[in-house]
C-alpha positions in Angstrom: -22.5 182.3 -220.1 -24.0 178.5 -219.4 -21.5 176.9 -222.0 -18.2 179.0 -219.9 -19.7 177.5 -216.9 -19.8 174.5 -218.4 -16.1 174.5 -219.8 -14.6 176.2 -216.3 -16.4 173.3 -214.2 -14.4 170.3 -217.1 -11.8 171.7 -216.3 -11.8 172.0 -212.6 -12.4 168.3 -212.4 -9.6 167.3 -214.5 -7.4 169.3 -212.7 -8.7 168.0 -208.9 -8.6 164.2 -211.2 -5.3 165.0 -212.4 -4.0 166.3 -208.9 -5.4 163.3 -206.6 -3.7 160.8 -209.1 -0.8 158.7 -207.3 1.2 158.0 -210.5 4.1 158.4 -209.7 4.5 157.4 -206.3 3.7 153.7 -206.6 4.3 151.6 -202.9 5.7 148.4 -203.9 5.8 145.3 -201.5 7.9 142.6 -201.5 8.4 139.7 -199.7 11.7 138.2 -199.0 12.3 134.4 -198.6 15.0 133.8 -195.9 17.0 131.2 -196.4 18.3 127.7 -194.9 21.1 129.7 -193.2 19.4 131.9 -191.3 16.6 129.4 -190.3 19.1 127.1 -188.5 21.1 129.6 -187.2 17.6 130.8 -185.7 17.2 127.3 -184.9 19.4 124.5 -185.6 16.9 122.0 -185.0 14.3 122.7 -187.4 13.2 120.4 -189.7 13.0 122.0 -193.0 13.2 122.1 -196.9 13.7 124.2 -199.7 10.5 124.0 -202.8 10.8 126.9 -205.6 13.1 129.1 -204.0 11.4 129.1 -200.3 12.3 127.5 -197.2 9.2 125.3 -195.0 9.8 124.3 -191.8 7.4 122.7 -190.2 6.4 122.0 -186.2 4.8 125.3 -186.0 2.2 125.0 -183.5 -0.4 127.0 -185.0 -0.1 125.0 -188.2 0.1 121.8 -186.5 -3.7 123.0 -184.8 -5.1 124.1 -188.8 -7.3 121.6 -190.3 -6.4 121.7 -194.2 -6.7 119.4 -197.3 -4.2 117.8 -199.4 -4.3 118.6 -202.8 -2.6 117.8 -205.5 1.2 116.8 -205.4 3.7 119.6 -207.1 7.1 117.4 -206.4 9.0 115.6 -204.3 11.9 115.5 -202.1 15.2 114.8 -204.4 18.1 115.3 -202.0 18.6 115.2 -197.5 21.3 118.1 -197.2 22.3 117.5 -193.1 25.6 118.6 -193.6 25.7 122.1 -194.8 23.4 125.0 -195.3 23.4 124.8 -199.2 20.0 124.5 -200.0 18.6 123.5 -203.4 14.7 122.9 -204.4 13.0 119.5 -203.7 16.0 119.8 -200.6 16.1 118.7 -197.0 17.9 118.3 -194.0 15.4 115.5 -192.6 12.7 114.4 -194.8 13.8 111.2 -196.2 14.2 110.8 -200.3 11.0 110.7 -202.1 9.0 112.3 -199.4 5.8 113.5 -201.3 5.5 117.5 -201.4 1.6 118.8 -202.0 -0.1 121.6 -202.1 -3.5 122.2 -199.7 -7.0 123.6 -201.2 -6.9 126.5 -197.6 -3.8 128.1 -198.1 -0.5 129.4 -200.5 1.9 129.3 -197.5 1.9 125.5 -196.5 2.5 122.6 -197.6 1.6 119.1 -196.7 4.5 116.7 -197.2 3.6 112.8 -196.6 6.6 110.5 -195.8 6.2 106.9 -194.0 2.6 107.4 -193.1 3.2 110.6 -191.8 1.8 113.7 -192.8 3.5 117.1 -191.8 2.6 120.6 -192.4 5.2 123.4 -193.3 4.7 127.1 -193.2 6.5 128.9 -195.6 9.0 131.6 -194.3 9.5 134.1 -195.1 10.2 138.6 -193.8 8.2 141.2 -195.6 
């Protein structure tokens, strides 16, 4: 009798566990990048650059208020594009060629750019 009850409880536990799993119902969250054309359509005066397929924009009030620490240099502006919205990595519409791009210790979505003695904070512009 006790042995039968044990097997029934095990079977019940397996049914409940299997019935409550999320298998087959995966939820995926994707973050899509916005391209230079979209950013410049919304704000024609935007100061932007592209790095690893993501557009970064400066002069965002709440970003400017953050206290961030410059980490390692991860790249530099290689080309300047003031003529159109077809951007490639390490291309900017305002920053000069040679401006250095740094990661920040505190946040992965903000980069610091150093150019001609000036430091600017750039936020990754993405849609979720």
